[in-house]
C-alpha positions in Angstrom: 109.5 128.5 90.1 110.3 125.0 91.2 113.3 124.9 93.5 115.4 121.7 93.9 117.0 121.3 97.4 120.6 120.5 98.0 121.5 117.5 100.3 122.2 120.0 103.1 118.9 121.7 102.7 117.1 118.3 102.7 118.8 117.5 106.0 117.6 120.8 107.4 114.1 120.0 106.2 114.3 116.6 107.8 115.1 118.2 111.2 112.0 120.5 110.9 109.8 117.6 109.8 111.0 115.4 112.7 109.8 118.1 115.1 106.4 117.9 113.3 106.4 114.2 113.5 107.1 114.1 117.2 104.4 116.7 117.9 101.8 114.7 115.9 102.8 111.5 117.6 102.3 113.1 121.0 99.0 114.5 120.0 97.8 111.2 118.6 98.6 109.6 121.9 96.4 112.1 123.8 93.4 111.6 121.6 90.5 110.0 123.5 86.9 110.8 124.4 86.7 113.9 126.6 89.9 115.5 125.3 89.6 119.1 124.0 91.3 120.0 120.7 92.1 123.4 122.0 94.3 121.7 124.6 96.0 119.6 121.8 96.7 122.9 120.0 98.4 124.4 123.1 100.4 121.2 123.6 101.5 121.2 120.0 102.7 124.9 120.1 104.5 124.3 123.4 106.3 121.3 122.1 107.4 123.1 118.9 108.7 126.1 120.7 110.6 123.9 123.2 112.3 122.3 120.2 113.4 125.7 119.0 110.8 125.8 116.1 108.0 128.2 115.3 104.5 126.9 114.5 104.1 127.8 110.8 100.3 127.9 110.6 99.7 130.4 113.4 99.2 133.7 111.8 99.5 132.3 108.3 97.1 134.4 106.2 95.4 135.1 109.6 94.9 131.5 110.7 94.6 131.9 114.5 95.9 128.5 115.8 99.0 126.3 115.6 97.3 122.9 115.0 94.5 122.4 112.5 91.9 120.1 114.1 89.2 118.9 111.7 86.5 116.5 113.2 84.3 114.1 111.2 82.9 116.0 108.2 85.5 118.7 108.5 88.0 118.3 105.7 90.9 120.7 106.5 91.7 123.9 108.4 89.3 123.2 111.3 89.7 125.4 114.4 90.6 123.8 117.7 87.7 124.0 120.1 86.8 123.7 123.8 84.0 121.2 123.4 85.3 117.6 124.1 85.9 114.9 121.5 83.3 112.1 121.6 83.6 108.4 121.2 83.4 107.4 117.6 84.6 110.8 116.2 87.5 110.9 113.8 90.0 113.8 114.1 92.4 115.0 111.4 95.4 117.0 112.7 97.6 119.1 110.4 100.7 120.7 111.8 103.7 122.6 110.5 106.8 124.3 111.8 109.7 126.5 110.7 113.1 125.5 112.0 116.3 127.2 110.9 114.5 128.7 108.0 113.0 125.5 106.6 109.4 124.2 106.8 108.0 120.9 108.0 104.4 119.8 107.3 102.5 116.6 108.0 98.9 115.5 108.9 97.2 112.4 110.3 93.7 111.2 111.1 92.9 109.2 114.2 89.9 107.6 115.7 88.5 108.7 119.0 88.0 105.6 121.1 86.1 102.9 119.2 85.1 104.1 115.7 82.7 102.6 113.2 84.0 100.1 110.6 83.1 102.7 108.0 85.2 105.4 109.6 88.1 103.0 110.0 87.9 101.9 106.4 88.0 105.5 105.2 91.1 106.3 107.3 92.8 103.1 106.1 92.1 103.9 102.4 93.3 107.5 102.8 96.5 106.4 104.3 97.0 103.8 101.6 96.4 106.4 98.9 99.2 108.5 100.5 101.6 105.6 100.4 100.7 104.9 96.8 101.5 108.5 95.9 104.7 108.5 97.8 105.8 105.3 95.9 105.8 107.3 92.7 108.3 109.9 94.0 111.2 108.6 92.0 113.5 110.2 89.4 112.0 110.1 86.0 108.4 109.8 87.1 105.9 112.6 86.5 103.9 114.7 88.9 100.8 113.3 87.4 101.9 109.8 88.4 101.7 110.8 92.0 98.3 112.3 91.6 96.9 109.4 89.6 98.2 106.9 92.2 96.4 108.7 95.0 93.2 108.9 93.1 93.2 105.3 92.0 93.5 103.9 95.5 90.9 106.2 97.0 88.3 105.7 94.2 88.9 102.0 93.9 87.9 101.8 97.6 84.7 103.7 96.8 85.7 107.1 98.0 86.3 110.5 96.4 89.3 112.8 96.5 88.9 116.5 97.3 89.6 118.7 94.3 89.6 122.2 95.9 92.6 121.6 98.1 95.9 120.0 97.0 99.4 119.2 98.1 102.4 121.4 97.4 106.1 122.0 97.1 107.7 123.0 100.4 111.1 124.4 101.5 112.0 127.8 102.8 108.3 128.7 102.2 105.4 126.6 103.5 103.8 126.5 100.0 106.0 126.4 97.0 105.5 125.3 93.4 104.4 122.9 92.2 100.8 122.2 93.3 100.2 118.5 93.8 96.6 117.5 93.0 95.2 114.2 94.3 93.6 113.4 91.0 94.4 113.5 87.3 95.9 111.3 84.6 99.4 109.7 84.9 102.3 110.6 82.7 101.8 114.3 82.8 103.3 117.3 84.6 106.8 118.0 85.6 109.5 115.3 85.7 110.5 114.4 89.2 114.1 115.0 89.9 116.4 114.5 92.9 116.0 117.5 95.3 112.3 118.0 94.7 110.5 118.1 98.0 106.7 117.8 98.1 104.0 117.7 100.7 101.6 115.0 99.5 98.3 115.2 101.3 95.2 113.3 100.1 92.0 114.5 101.5 89.4 111.7 101.0 85.7 111.9 101.5 83.3 109.0 102.1 80.7 110.7 99.9 81.2 113.3 97.1 84.3 115.4 96.7 82.5 118.8 97.0 83.4 120.9 100.0 82.1 124.2 101.4 83.7 126.8 103.7 82.1 127.6 107.1 81.5 131.1 108.3 84.8 131.3 110.1 86.4 131.6 106.6 88.7 128.6 107.2 87.0 125.4 108.1 86.3 123.3 105.0 83.6 120.6 105.4 82.1 118.0 103.0 79.1 119.5 101.2 77.1 116.3 101.9 78.0 116.1 105.6 79.8 112.8 105.2 83.1 111.9 106.8 86.5 113.0 105.5 90.1 111.9 106.3 93.4 113.6 105.7 97.0 112.2 105.8 100.1 114.1 104.7 103.9 113.5 104.5 106.7 115.8 103.3 108.7 113.7 100.9 112.0 114.3 99.0 112.9 112.7 95.7 116.3 111.1 95.9 118.4 109.0 93.5 117.4 106.0 95.6 113.6 106.8 95.6 111.3 108.6 98.0 112.6 109.8 101.4 109.8 110.6 103.9 111.2 113.4 105.9 108.2 113.6 108.3 108.2 109.9 109.3 109.6 109.1 112.7 112.4 106.5 112.7 111.4 103.1 114.0 112.5 102.1 117.4 116.1 100.8 117.2 116.9 102.7 113.9 
């Protein structure tokens, strides 16, 4: 069942998502060669708990960490590790919290030190595809318009969008209806209405879209071993268009 949120519920979700945004911003600032993702995970959990929030991924269906850390060919759900990041790696970080009964969820991909032009182009295109999807989050549009916009930007840039994992509705539960694919024809699916809140999260590969799951049962990697990037925002449909709940306000706002 698709649940539309009231204005008060959207404000509560905004507070949760601002915790997520602050944690990810802090984690991004720490990323450099030699840093261990297991330490980023500890920092993220500590920051969330100090803000009065609970990390929502830890224990979710048995996932053992608070921060998903996926490096290079890892697409999503990577485990934080004790081996250090290396110059030229790219790191995708996905984080969520529950605050006052509502979920926040966002993801970002960052280069470690100096990255190759190819890696930077992949990250730029993935983030652009997210922005294109968000732009469709307006009353009267269709869910398929969001999916098609993401796919068009990614594939026009020469990349592929992952099919096996998708975005989702979000609210009192981390994953709610509807699912939000990052591919498909426009003009189809549910009509977008004020109060609908979606986590839009393109996962874009530099090679093919096929993925496989590692022996840990969680980490998804590209089947061809090529790079993958992941960006995500939690976005509410409003009468005035999309409101990105997981975006930090600009300085001075």
